[in-house]
DOMARMAR-175909 format. One record per atom (N, C-alpha, C): residue in three letters; x, y, z. Coordinates in steps of 0.05 Angstrom, whole numbers, padded with zeros to 5 digits, always signed. Example, Ala and Ser with C-alpha at 12.3 -4.5 7.8 and 13.67 -1.06 7.14 Angstrom:
! residues 2
ALA+00264-00114+00156ALA+00246-00090+00156ALA+00264-00066+00156SER+00257-00045+00142SER+00273-00021+00143SER+00258+00001+00157
//
This chain:
! residues 114
UNK-00154+00359-00179UNK-00143+00329-00197UNK-00157+00311-00201UNK-00165+00296-00221UNK-00179+00272-00216UNK-00146+00249-00219UNK-00154+00238-00197UNK-00128+00212-00193UNK-00143+00188-00199UNK-00116+00173-00211UNK-00125+00145-00227UNK-00108+00131-00208UNK-00124+00111-00197UNK-00116+00093-00175UNK-00102+00072-00193UNK-00079+00067-00192UNK-00061+00036-00204UNK-00052+00021-00185UNK-00064-00003-00171UNK-00049-00023-00156UNK-00027-00036-00182UNK-00012-00043-00159UNK+00013-00068-00175UNK+00004-00092-00173UNK+00016-00110-00181UNK+00006-00140-00185UNK+00018-00141-00155UNK+00038-00134-00143UNK+00051-00142-00119UNK+00018-00141-00093UNK+00004-00108-00100UNK-00007-00102-00077UNK-00036-00120-00084UNK-00038-00130-00105UNK-00063-00140-00116UNK-00057-00164-00092UNK-00035-00186-00098UNK-00025-00207-00091UNK-00030-00201-00058UNK-00019-00188-00049UNK-00024-00178-00020UNK-00049-00179-00010UNK-00068-00163-00024UNK-00089-00165-00004UNK-00104-00181-00010UNK-00101-00210-00031UNK-00113-00227-00035UNK-00110-00246-00014UNK-00077-00249-00009UNK-00062-00264+00011UNK-00072-00254+00034UNK-00081-00234+00043UNK-00092-00227+00065UNK-00119-00233+00073UNK-00138-00226+00053UNK-00170-00237+00056UNK-00167-00272+00058UNK-00158-00284+00045UNK-00159-00307+00046UNK-00144-00317+00074UNK-00127-00300+00088UNK-00112-00314+00115UNK-00141-00304+00132UNK-00153-00285+00137UNK-00178-00272+00154UNK-00193-00291+00146UNK-00202-00292+00119UNK-00226-00314+00120UNK-00217-00340+00136UNK-00201-00349+00140UNK-00188-00374+00148UNK-00203-00366+00186UNK-00191-00345+00192UNK-00208-00336+00220UNK-00239-00334+00224UNK-00247-00331+00204UNK-00275-00327+00206UNK-00281-00313+00183UNK-00299-00323+00162UNK-00316-00331+00142UNK-00320-00307+00131UNK-00330-00286+00144UNK-00338-00259+00131UNK-00316-00241+00138UNK-00295-00252+00146UNK-00277-00225+00155UNK-00255-00212+00128UNK-00252-00236+00113UNK-00237-00240+00084UNK-00262-00210+00058UNK-00287-00215+00064UNK-00298-00200+00045UNK-00299-00177+00059UNK-00306-00168+00082UNK-00297-00150+00105UNK-00278-00124+00099UNK-00245-00151+00084UNK-00224-00136+00090UNK-00225-00120+00060UNK-00238-00131+00040UNK-00241-00127+00014UNK-00252-00094+00013UNK-00275-00097+00024UNK-00300-00075+00027UNK-00275-00057+00041UNK-00267-00055+00060UNK-00250-00039+00076UNK-00226-00031+00057UNK-00217-00044+00047UNK-00194-00038+00026UNK-00199-00018-00003UNK-00221-00021-00003UNK-00245-00005-00033UNK-00244+00019-00012UNK-00254+00017+00010UNK-00264+00044+00028UNK-00236+00058+00029UNK-00223+00045+00036UNK-00191+00062+00044UNK-00181+00076+00013UNK-00178+00062-00009UNK-00174+00066-00028UNK-00186+00093-00044UNK-00213+00087-00039UNK-00231+00112-00042UNK-00222+00138-00027UNK-00212+00141-00003UNK-00203+00162+00011UNK-00177+00163+00001UNK-00164+00158-00003UNK-00137+00161-00008UNK-00139+00173-00044UNK-00161+00167-00067UNK-00167+00183-00081UNK-00169+00203-00081UNK-00194+00212-00063UNK-00198+00239-00053UNK-00181+00258-00045UNK-00157+00252-00031UNK-00136+00269-00020UNK-00110+00251-00011UNK-00102+00244-00038UNK-00075+00229-00036UNK-00052+00231-00018UNK-00055+00270-00016UNK-00038+00277-00004UNK-00036+00281+00036UNK-00053+00262+00040UNK-00070+00262+00067UNK-00055+00247+00086UNK-00039+00226+00077UNK-00024+00217+00097UNK+00012+00217+00092UNK+00019+00218+00108UNK+00049+00231+00103UNK+00065+00212+00096UNK+00091+00212+00088UNK+00110+00191+00073UNK+00123+00187+00106UNK+00135+00161+00088UNK+00141+00135+00108UNK+00172+00150+00122UNK+00178+00135+00135UNK+00207+00141+00145UNK+00236+00121+00124UNK+00228+00131+00107UNK+00249+00099+00093UNK+00268+00123+00077UNK+00295+00108+00078UNK+00321+00118+00077UNK+00336+00120+00051UNK+00323+00098+00040UNK+00330+00102+00005UNK+00313+00133-00010UNK+00324+00140-00021UNK+00321+00168-00035UNK+00296+00151-00060UNK+00297+00128-00072UNK+00270+00121-00081UNK+00249+00121-00060UNK+00254+00117-00043UNK+00221+00103-00026UNK+00217+00131-00007UNK+00230+00154-00011UNK+00217+00169+00005UNK+00194+00182-00001UNK+00187+00189-00024UNK+00159+00195-00031UNK+00142+00172-00025UNK+00134+00148-00018UNK+00121+00125-00008UNK+00103+00134+00017UNK+00079+00135+00009UNK+00059+00147+00036UNK+00048+00115+00050UNK+00044+00127+00073UNK+00029+00096+00087UNK+00005+00105+00095UNK-00013+00087+00085UNK-00035+00089+00099UNK-00056+00068+00109UNK-00062+00069+00140UNK-00075+00043+00148UNK-00106+00037+00138UNK-00104+00009+00129UNK-00128+00005+00121UNK-00156+00008+00147UNK-00185+00019+00136UNK-00199+00029+00145UNK-00212+00000+00160UNK-00213+00006+00198UNK-00218-00022+00211UNK-00200-00046+00204UNK-00181-00045+00195UNK-00158-00059+00202UNK-00132-00045+00208UNK-00138-00028+00220UNK-00108-00012+00226UNK-00081-00027+00223UNK-00086-00051+00230UNK-00056-00066+00231UNK-00053-00073+00208UNK-00059-00068+00183UNK-00052-00066+00153UNK-00049-00045+00147UNK-00031-00037+00129UNK-00022-00016+00111UNK-00020-00019+00085UNK-00026+00000+00074UNK-00028+00011+00056UNK-00001+00034+00039UNK+00015+00012+00021UNK+00042+00033+00014UNK+00029+00039-00015UNK+00029+00069-00018UNK+00028+00080-00042UNK+00050+00106-00047UNK+00046+00117-00070UNK+00055+00143-00078UNK+00044+00152-00099UNK+00041+00179-00100UNK+00029+00198-00120UNK+00054+00200-00149UNK+00045+00195-00167UNK+00065+00201-00189UNK+00043+00216-00209UNK+00048+00237-00216UNK+00030+00264-00234UNK+00006+00257-00224UNK-00012+00246-00249UNK-00041+00239-00243UNK-00049+00210-00238UNK-00033+00196-00225UNK-00033+00168-00216UNK-00028+00164-00185UNK-00047+00144-00169UNK-00041+00134-00140UNK-00031+00111-00147UNK-00005+00101-00145UNK+00014+00075-00148UNK+00001+00064-00119UNK-00012+00041-00119UNK-00004+00024-00097UNK+00006+00005-00095UNK+00032+00006-00085UNK+00063-00014-00083UNK+00055-00041-00065UNK+00044-00030-00040UNK+00035-00057-00027UNK+00019-00055-00004UNK-00001-00082+00006UNK-00014-00079+00023UNK-00003-00093+00052UNK+00010-00094+00070UNK+00025-00104+00089UNK+00016-00106+00121UNK+00024-00122+00130UNK+00013-00123+00157UNK+00045-00107+00168UNK+00030-00081+00191UNK+00046-00069+00208UNK+00065-00083+00219UNK+00065-00103+00228UNK+00082-00117+00245UNK+00113-00127+00221UNK+00104-00118+00196UNK+00122-00133+00185UNK+00150-00121+00180UNK+00171-00124+00181UNK+00190-00112+00170UNK+00192-00093+00144UNK+00165-00075+00142UNK+00165-00067+00113UNK+00197-00042+00106UNK+00203-00034+00125UNK+00224-00019+00118UNK+00253-00042+00097UNK+00256-00064+00109UNK+00266-00076+00097UNK+00258-00089+00068UNK+00238-00090+00070UNK+00219-00098+00043UNK+00226-00073+00016UNK+00217-00048+00030UNK+00222-00031+00005UNK+00249-00026+00008UNK+00264-00024+00026UNK+00292-00027+00013UNK+00313-00043-00006UNK+00300-00077-00003UNK+00310-00093-00017UNK+00299-00086-00042UNK+00264-00077-00053UNK+00250-00089-00072UNK+00267-00063-00091UNK+00262-00038-00080UNK+00274-00017-00097UNK+00300-00014-00103UNK+00302-00015-00133UNK+00335-00011-00148UNK+00340+00013-00130UNK+00371+00019-00121UNK+00390+00041-00118UNK+00389+00057-00149UNK+00386+00077-00137UNK+00394+00105-00152UNK+00412+00104-00178UNK+00429+00082-00170UNK+00457+00081-00189UNK+00450+00055-00209UNK+00432+00043-00207UNK+00412+00015-00221UNK+00406+00029-00241UNK+00380+00053-00238UNK+00362+00061-00247UNK+00375+00087-00267UNK+00402+00095-00263UNK+00406+00118-00286UNK+00429+00095-00305UNK+00420+00112-00327UNK+00439+00094-00357UNK+00465+00105-00350
//
């Protein structure tokens, strides 16, 4: 199956913020991060089920997969596979409390049902 990669606005913002931060540390690091993001996205497109789902408790988050960025393993890509799409939800540093981020960002099941 051919998958289409769909980064969210938040994931794009995360990536930009991380690249800016890394560029402040060393000039070329931000560009290397963007290259690594692209390389990791290509690996995900080729085999989206390659990484396991995260340890999320909320039912809406149980199908979110976590993949480290190649060469920047402290940074994690959070994504889910929906039909023929791979939705990139966030790109976060692994030290962040991503469990609480996803618990608070996703609506409750009751809120999504009419």
